[in-house]
C-alpha positions in Angstrom: 119.9 68.5 65.7 118.0 68.2 62.4 121.3 68.5 60.5 122.8 65.7 62.6 119.8 63.5 61.9 120.4 64.0 58.2 124.1 63.3 58.2 124.2 60.1 60.3 122.1 58.0 57.8 124.1 59.5 54.9 127.4 58.6 56.6 126.2 55.0 57.4 125.0 54.5 53.9 128.4 55.7 52.5 130.4 53.5 54.8 128.3 50.5 53.8 129.2 51.0 50.1 132.9 51.2 51.0 132.8 48.0 53.1 130.9 46.0 50.4 133.4 47.0 47.7 136.4 46.1 49.9 135.0 42.6 50.4 134.8 42.0 46.7 131.7 39.8 47.1 129.9 39.0 43.9 126.1 38.8 43.6 125.3 35.2 42.8 121.5 35.6 42.9 121.1 35.7 39.1 122.5 32.1 38.9 121.2 30.9 42.2 118.9 28.3 40.6 121.8 26.7 38.7 124.3 26.8 41.6 121.7 25.1 43.9 121.3 22.2 41.4 117.5 22.6 41.5 117.5 22.8 37.7 118.6 19.1 37.5 115.8 16.9 36.3 113.8 19.8 35.0 112.9 20.1 31.3 115.9 21.6 29.4 115.5 25.4 28.7 118.9 26.1 27.2 122.1 24.4 26.1 124.3 27.5 26.8 123.5 30.5 28.9 125.6 33.5 29.6 125.3 36.1 32.4 127.4 39.2 32.6 127.1 42.0 35.1 129.5 44.4 36.7 131.3 41.8 38.7 130.0 38.5 37.4 130.9 36.8 34.1 129.5 33.3 33.8 128.8 30.8 31.1 126.5 27.9 31.9 126.5 24.7 29.9 123.7 22.2 30.4 123.9 18.5 29.3 120.6 16.7 28.9 119.3 13.2 29.0 115.8 12.7 27.4 115.3 16.5 27.3 115.9 16.9 31.0 118.9 18.6 32.6 121.3 15.9 33.6 124.4 18.0 34.3 125.4 21.7 34.7 128.8 23.1 34.1 129.1 26.7 35.4 132.3 28.5 34.2 133.2 31.7 36.1 135.5 34.1 34.3 136.8 37.6 35.1 137.0 36.9 38.9 137.7 38.8 42.0 140.3 37.3 44.4 137.6 36.0 46.7 135.2 34.4 44.2 136.4 30.9 44.9 136.2 31.4 48.6 132.7 32.8 48.3 131.5 29.8 46.3 133.2 27.4 48.7 131.5 29.1 51.6 128.2 29.0 49.8 128.4 25.2 49.5 129.9 24.8 53.0 126.9 26.6 54.5 124.4 24.7 52.3 126.0 21.3 53.3 127.1 22.2 56.8 130.7 21.4 56.1 134.0 23.4 56.6 136.2 22.5 53.6 139.1 24.8 53.1 140.9 23.5 50.0 141.8 26.4 47.7 141.7 24.4 44.4 139.2 21.5 44.6 136.2 20.7 46.8 133.3 18.3 46.4 129.9 18.0 48.1 127.4 15.1 47.7 123.8 14.3 48.5 122.1 11.0 47.9 121.4 12.0 44.3 123.6 14.9 43.4 127.3 15.8 43.3 128.7 19.4 43.4 132.3 19.9 42.3 134.1 23.2 42.7 137.4 23.5 40.8 139.7 26.4 40.4 141.3 26.1 36.9 143.5 29.2 37.2 143.5 32.6 38.9 140.9 33.7 36.2 138.7 30.6 35.9 136.6 28.6 38.2 134.4 25.6 37.2 131.3 24.3 39.1 130.1 20.9 37.9 126.7 19.7 39.2 125.3 16.3 38.1 122.9 13.6 39.2 124.7 10.6 40.7 123.9 7.1 39.5 
């Protein structure tokens, strides 16, 4: 019985690893602040920022106006097959929408616009800016 109590958690943990690798989900938490647009209007901290990890290769460009972030361009490289879908679902859930376009989608608030664009199979661009 003690042996069974040991192997069941090990088995569950092992299966969890296999499932997460099959889904090809990327961890977007390192760039969550930029993806949410909450950096807009804040004092500029960088012009270019790169983030690379095991499954995330991103370059972020910020445009400023009077030393405050006015626009963010987030360029995803080295993608998995589901990266675009994952980003689209992130914004769909944030904005309570159900867009399904596989190349171009846009979401708006009263003050901000989010554009998701698939340049190619290996490049995705997210553009976030303050609306006038």
